[in-house]
C-alpha positions in Angstrom: 0.0 0.0 0.0 1.3 3.4 -0.9 2.9 5.3 2.0 1.8 8.9 2.5 4.0 11.6 4.1 2.3 13.1 7.2 1.8 16.9 7.1 1.7 19.5 9.8 -1.6 19.6 11.6 -3.9 22.6 10.8 -7.6 23.3 11.3 -8.3 23.7 7.6 -5.7 22.4 5.1 -4.1 24.8 2.5 -6.0 25.3 -0.7 -5.1 22.5 -3.1 -4.1 20.1 -0.4 -6.6 17.4 -1.4 -7.7 14.6 0.9 -9.8 13.5 3.8 -9.5 15.5 7.0 -8.3 13.6 10.1 -9.7 13.8 13.6 -7.5 16.8 14.8 -8.5 18.8 11.7 -12.2 18.1 12.4 -11.6 19.4 16.0 -10.3 22.5 14.3 -13.4 22.8 12.2 -15.5 22.7 15.4 -13.3 25.2 17.2 -13.6 27.6 14.2 -17.3 27.3 13.9 -17.3 25.4 10.5 -19.0 22.5 12.3 -21.6 23.7 14.8 -22.9 21.6 17.7 -26.2 22.2 19.5 -24.8 20.2 22.4 -21.2 19.5 23.4 -19.2 16.8 21.7 -19.6 13.3 23.3 -17.0 10.8 24.1 -16.1 8.7 21.0 -18.3 10.9 18.8 -15.1 11.9 16.9 -13.6 9.1 14.9 -10.2 8.9 13.1 -11.5 10.6 9.9 -15.2 11.2 10.6 -17.7 12.7 13.0 -20.8 10.8 14.2 -24.0 12.8 13.7 -26.7 12.8 16.4 -30.4 12.9 16.1 -32.2 15.9 17.5 -35.3 16.1 19.6 -38.0 15.4 17.0 -38.6 13.2 13.9 -41.2 13.7 11.2 -43.1 10.8 9.6 -43.3 11.7 6.0 -45.3 10.3 3.0 -42.2 9.4 1.0 -38.5 10.0 0.6 -37.6 13.3 -1.1 -34.9 15.7 -2.0 -35.2 19.5 -1.9 -34.8 21.3 -5.2 -32.4 24.1 -5.8 -33.2 26.9 -3.4 -35.7 24.8 -1.4 -35.5 24.4 2.4 -36.0 20.9 3.9 -38.3 22.4 6.5 -40.6 23.7 3.8 -40.8 20.2 2.3 -41.5 18.8 5.7 -44.5 21.2 6.1 -46.0 19.8 2.9 -45.1 16.1 3.3 -45.2 15.3 7.0 -47.9 13.0 8.4 -47.2 13.5 12.1 -44.3 14.4 14.4 -42.6 12.2 17.0 -40.7 13.3 20.1 -37.4 11.6 20.5 -36.7 13.1 23.9 -37.7 9.9 25.7 -37.1 7.5 22.8 -39.5 6.4 20.1 -40.1 3.4 17.8 -39.5 3.8 14.1 -41.5 1.2 12.2 -40.3 -0.8 9.2 -41.3 0.5 5.8 -41.9 4.0 7.0 -39.9 7.1 6.2 -38.8 9.5 8.9 -36.8 12.8 8.7 -35.0 14.1 11.8 -33.1 17.3 12.2 -29.5 16.7 13.4 -27.7 18.2 16.4 -24.8 19.1 14.0 -24.8 21.7 11.3 -22.1 23.1 9.1 -20.8 26.3 7.6 -18.2 25.0 5.2 -15.4 27.1 3.6 -15.3 27.2 -0.2 -12.5 24.6 -0.4 -14.1 22.0 1.8 -16.9 19.6 1.0 -18.4 16.8 3.0 -20.0 13.4 2.5 -22.0 11.2 4.8 -22.9 7.6 5.2 -24.6 5.2 7.7 -22.4 4.0 10.5 -21.4 0.3 10.3 -23.9 -0.7 13.0 -26.7 1.1 11.2 -26.0 -0.7 7.9 -25.9 -4.1 9.6 -29.4 -3.4 11.0 -30.7 -2.8 7.5 -31.7 0.7 8.5 -31.6 2.8 5.3 -30.2 6.2 6.4 -29.2 9.2 4.3 -28.5 12.8 5.1 -30.2 15.7 3.2 -29.4 19.4 3.2 -31.2 22.6 2.1 -31.1 23.1 -1.6 -28.9 20.0 -2.3 -30.3 17.7 -4.9 -28.3 14.6 -3.9 -28.3 12.4 -0.8 -25.2 12.2 1.5 -23.4 15.1 -0.3 -22.7 18.4 1.3 -21.1 20.8 -1.3 -18.2 23.1 -0.6 -19.3 26.4 0.9 -22.6 25.0 2.2 -23.9 26.6 5.3 -27.0 25.3 7.0 -28.8 22.6 8.8 -28.5 18.8 8.2 -31.3 16.2 8.4 -31.3 12.4 8.6 -33.7 10.4 6.5 -34.4 7.1 8.2 -36.2 4.1 6.9 -35.9 0.8 8.8 -36.2 -2.1 6.3 -36.2 -5.3 8.4 -36.2 -4.5 12.2 -38.3 -1.9 14.0 -35.8 0.2 15.9 -35.8 2.4 19.0 -34.0 5.8 18.7 -33.8 8.8 20.8 -32.2 12.3 20.9 -28.5 11.7 20.6 -28.7 8.4 18.7 -25.9 8.1 16.1 -26.9 6.6 12.9 -24.7 8.4 10.4 -21.2 9.9 10.2 -19.8 12.8 8.2 -16.3 13.1 6.7 -14.7 16.2 5.2 -12.7 16.5 2.0 -10.3 19.3 1.3 -9.1 20.5 -2.1 -12.4 20.7 -4.0 -13.9 17.9 -6.1 -13.0 14.2 -5.9 -9.5 13.3 -4.9 -7.5 10.8 -6.9 -7.7 7.3 -5.4 -4.5 5.8 -4.0 -5.7 2.3 -4.8 -8.7 0.4 -6.1 -9.1 -3.3 -5.0 -11.7 -5.8 -5.9 -13.5 -7.7 -3.1 -15.0 -11.2 -3.4 -17.6 -13.0 -1.3 -16.6 -15.9 1.1 -19.0 -18.9 0.8 -16.7 -21.4 2.5 -17.0 -19.8 5.9 -15.5 -20.7 9.3 -14.7 -24.1 10.8 -18.4 -24.9 11.2 -19.2 -23.8 7.7 -21.1 -20.6 8.7 -21.0 -18.2 5.8 -23.6 -15.7 6.7 -27.0 -14.7 8.2 -30.4 -14.0 6.7 -32.6 -11.6 8.6 -35.9 -12.8 10.0 -39.2 -10.9 9.6 -41.6 -9.8 12.3 -39.0 -9.7 15.0 -38.9 -7.7 18.2 -37.4 -4.2 18.6 -33.7 -3.3 18.3 -32.6 -0.4 20.5 -29.8 1.3 18.5 -28.1 2.5 21.7 -28.0 -0.8 23.5 -25.0 -3.1 22.9 -25.6 -6.9 23.1 -29.3 -6.6 23.9 -30.7 -8.9 21.3 -30.4 -12.7 21.0 -29.0 -13.6 17.6 -31.4 -16.4 16.8 -34.5 -14.3 17.5 -33.5 -12.0 14.6 -31.3 -14.0 12.3 -31.2 -17.3 10.5 -27.6 -18.7 10.2 -26.6 -19.8 6.7 -24.1 -22.7 6.3 -22.0 -23.7 3.3 -23.5 -26.0 0.7 -21.6 -28.5 -1.4 -21.6 -26.2 -4.5 -20.5 -23.2 -2.4 -23.2 -21.0 -3.7 -26.0 -19.0 -2.3 -29.3 -18.0 -4.0 -30.3 -14.5 -2.9 -34.0 -14.2 -2.5 -35.4 -10.9 -3.8 -35.7 -8.2 -1.1 -34.3 -10.4 1.7 -31.4 -9.0 3.8 -28.2 -11.0 4.2 -25.0 -10.4 6.2 -22.0 -12.0 4.4 -18.2 -11.4 4.5 -15.4 -10.9 2.0 -12.7 -13.5 1.3 -10.1 -10.8 1.6 -8.8 -9.3 4.8 -8.9 -5.5 4.6 -6.0 -3.4 5.8 -6.4 0.4 5.9 -3.1 2.2 6.8 -3.4 5.1 9.3 -2.5 7.6 6.5 -5.5 6.5 4.4 -9.2 5.8 4.5 -11.3 3.5 2.2 -14.8 3.4 0.8 -16.6 0.4 -0.7 -18.6 1.1 -3.9 -22.1 0.2 -2.6 -23.6 -1.0 -5.9 -22.2 -1.9 -9.3 -24.7 -3.2 -11.9 -21.8 -4.7 -13.8 -21.5 -7.5 -11.2 -25.1 -8.2 -10.5 -28.4 -6.6 -9.5 -27.8 -6.5 -5.8 -26.5 -4.0 -3.3 -23.4 -5.0 -1.3 -22.9 -2.3 1.3 -25.0 0.4 3.0 -22.2 1.7 5.3 -19.1 1.7 3.1 -16.6 3.9 4.9 -13.5 2.4 6.6 -11.6 4.6 9.0 -7.8 4.9 9.1 -6.3 1.9 10.9 -9.2 -0.5 10.2 -7.8 -4.0 10.2 -4.2 -2.6 10.3 -1.7 -4.5 12.4 -0.2 -1.4 14.0 -3.7 -0.5 15.2 -4.3 -3.8 16.9 -5.7 -5.8 13.9 -4.3 -8.5 11.6 -6.6 -7.7 8.8 -10.4 -7.6 9.0 -13.0 -8.9 6.6 -15.4 -6.5 5.0 -18.8 -7.4 6.2 -21.3 -7.2 3.4 -24.9 -6.0 3.8 -26.5 -7.7 0.8 -29.9 -7.3 -0.8 -30.9 -8.6 -4.2 -33.2 -6.4 -6.3 -36.3 -7.7 -8.1 -35.0 -11.2 -9.1 -33.2 -14.1 -7.4 -29.5 -14.0 -7.9 -26.9 -16.7 -7.4 -23.6 -15.8 -5.6 -20.7 -18.2 -6.1 -17.7 -18.5 -3.7 -15.0 -16.0 -4.8 -17.4 -13.9 -6.9 -16.5 -10.2 -7.2 -19.1 -8.2 -5.3 -17.6 -4.7 -5.0 -14.5 -2.6 -5.0 -12.6 -0.9 -2.2 -11.3 2.6 -3.0 -8.5 4.0 -0.9 -7.9 7.7 -0.5 -5.2 9.8 1.2 -5.7 11.8 4.4 -4.3 15.3 4.5 -2.2 14.2 7.5 -1.8 11.3 9.9 -4.8 11.3 12.3 -4.4 11.7 16.1 -7.0 8.9 16.5 -6.6 5.6 14.8 -9.4 2.9 14.5 -8.8 0.2 17.0 -6.2 2.0 19.0 -7.7 3.2 22.3 -11.2 3.6 20.8 -12.7 0.3 21.8 -13.7 -0.2 18.1 -16.3 -2.9 17.8 -15.2 -4.3 14.4 -11.4 -4.3 14.5 -10.0 -7.6 13.4 -13.5 -8.8 12.6 -14.5 -11.9 10.6 -18.2 -12.5 9.8 -19.9 -10.3 12.4 -23.3 -9.0 13.1 -23.8 -5.5 14.5 -22.9 -4.8 18.1 -26.6 -5.0 19.1 -26.6 -8.8 19.1 -25.3 -11.1 21.7 
């Protein structure tokens, strides 16, 4: 993997210094008011190259997913599309198949040379909770353009399990990219699916329907077999994906992300099949890296086939992992002093299951 020279820490990198901002630079953004917090930063909310986003005090049940048009405010769309409001102060249940929009406790006032992107946290994706961030006047999900100043909102749609959330629940994370536009990838690696499994032949899990609740803020609160059906290897080492069922699988490859880089999995590629392989595709610096307490970690795949049954074969390419430079080495590294749940992982469900 390409080595990247660390640079001197600064709150906002020089113009033209392209790359993802590390934790100490995000702290600088907060100190300078480019990232605004309604409430003080919580412990472990700041990650090596990202910041967890927290739900606010209210959620709106809306008729359908939407994007604001140019010049439109999300609040104005909510006035038109909301069915009812839900207080999150004491916790609330979000039902499957319903769409909710919640203002976040974090907002931004980005300089002209700094953009941002968001994605679901790993635990959110593994719960099959479809979560995206929207912003005023921005006609794309999970994209915050350079120079944007305003509020951020989370769109939340649980697909399989009804979930309990509350004010402060962290479903998404935001990362910041300096230099304008898309940075040049350091590397681009194909990932394949493992259908051989562990010593017992376990290759994955299929989510059950009509289960109990999952509290997104409780670790280890749900018995695995009440929510998941284990899948074991078959003689032909293949798996037929049933349409619109949700699967947790793993890559054959062990992923290493050096502390000077971050990585993102391409979530859907129609060239390799009509299925989605990842909801939460961001890998922080140090993920699976030996120097950060890992010896490689498999990429856990959140898989859903679209419209038609689809056969996966052992070793079949299911996505690509794209590495990108950081502007400097982060003060925080995944797995080193952060109690990271998925460091050195194999096939692993979200932290909510015991």
